[in-house]
C-alpha positions as CSV (number, residue, x, y, z in Angstrom):
1,M,-48.3,-111.3,216.5
2,F,-48.4,-109.9,213.2
3,I,-45.2,-109.7,211.1
4,V,-44.9,-107.4,208.0
5,E,-42.3,-108.2,205.5
6,D,-41.6,-105.4,203.0
7,D,-39.9,-106.8,199.7
8,N,-37.6,-104.1,198.4
9,I,-36.9,-105.8,195.2
10,N,-40.6,-106.2,193.8
11,G,-42.5,-103.6,196.0
12,E,-44.7,-106.1,197.8
13,I,-45.7,-106.2,201.5
14,K,-46.7,-109.5,203.1
15,V,-48.5,-109.8,206.3
16,G,-48.6,-112.8,208.4
17,M,-48.9,-114.1,211.9
18,F,-46.5,-116.2,214.2
19,D,-48.3,-119.4,215.4
20,K,-46.3,-121.3,218.0
21,G,-42.8,-120.0,217.0
22,V,-43.4,-120.7,213.5
23,C,-44.1,-118.1,210.9
24,N,-46.8,-118.9,208.4
25,M,-47.6,-116.4,205.5
26,S,-49.9,-118.2,203.5
27,E,-52.2,-119.2,206.3
28,Q,-54.1,-117.3,208.8
29,K,-55.6,-118.1,212.3
30,A,-59.4,-118.3,212.1
31,E,-59.5,-115.8,214.9
32,L,-57.2,-112.4,215.8
33,A,-56.6,-111.5,219.3
34,F,-57.9,-108.4,220.5
35,H,-54.6,-106.5,220.1
36,E,-54.1,-108.2,216.8
37,T,-57.4,-106.6,215.9
38,M,-56.2,-103.3,217.1
39,D,-53.1,-103.6,215.1
40,T,-54.7,-104.4,211.9
41,H,-57.3,-101.6,212.2
42,E,-54.2,-99.0,212.9
43,M,-52.4,-100.5,209.5
44,V,-55.6,-100.2,207.6
45,N,-56.1,-96.7,209.0
46,F,-52.4,-95.6,208.0
47,K,-52.2,-97.2,204.8
48,T,-55.8,-95.4,203.9
49,I,-54.3,-92.2,204.8
50,C,-51.2,-92.6,202.7
51,L,-53.3,-93.5,199.8
52,M,-55.3,-90.5,200.1
53,K,-52.6,-88.3,200.4
54,T,-51.0,-89.9,197.6
55,K,-53.9,-89.4,195.3
56,L,-54.5,-85.6,196.5
57,M,-50.6,-84.8,195.8
58,Q,-51.0,-86.3,192.4
59,G,-53.5,-83.3,191.3
60,V,-50.7,-80.7,192.0
61,C,-47.7,-82.6,190.6
62,F,-46.3,-81.6,187.2
63,D,-43.3,-83.9,186.9
64,N,-44.0,-87.2,184.8
65,D,-41.4,-89.2,187.0
66,L,-43.1,-88.4,190.0
67,K,-46.5,-89.2,188.5
68,K,-45.4,-92.5,187.9
69,L,-43.9,-93.1,191.3
70,M,-47.2,-91.8,192.7
71,D,-49.2,-94.1,190.4
72,K,-47.0,-97.2,191.7
73,D,-47.5,-96.2,195.3
74,I,-51.4,-96.3,194.6
75,E,-51.3,-99.4,193.0
76,Q,-49.4,-100.9,195.9
77,S,-51.3,-99.4,198.6
78,M,-54.6,-100.6,197.1
79,Q,-53.2,-104.3,197.1
80,A,-52.1,-103.5,200.6
81,L,-55.5,-102.7,201.7
82,K,-57.1,-105.6,200.1
83,E,-54.6,-108.1,201.9
84,L,-55.3,-106.3,205.2
85,Q,-59.0,-106.4,204.7
86,T,-58.7,-110.2,204.5
87,L,-57.3,-110.3,208.0
88,Y,-60.6,-108.5,209.3
89,R,-62.5,-111.9,208.7
90,G,-60.8,-113.3,212.0
91,A,-61.2,-110.0,213.9
92,R,-62.8,-110.3,217.4
93,T,-65.1,-107.5,218.3
94,D,-66.9,-109.3,221.3
95,Y,-65.0,-108.0,224.2
96,Q,-66.9,-107.8,227.3
97,H,-65.9,-106.2,230.3
98,E,-66.5,-108.1,233.5
99,S,-67.4,-106.0,236.8
């Protein structure tokens, strides 16, 4: 199961998995379960949409403080997407339905 931690102090997002009741944020399983693969896909899609929306809104924003906030959001979103993409290495896509 995935866990996502949002560190409000540093603005960092950490993604990890539980393994036998112990949370291990630095190491990841070699292979994700199907539901974990779907969860990862949904998180990547959500962050991508948020990133695109922020970049589009930057063009119509005239407040410098808001632009700085948007720049920080873009930077953090890009970092989060890079971290989520590393989870795809263990994604399972070999589902075969038995009839």
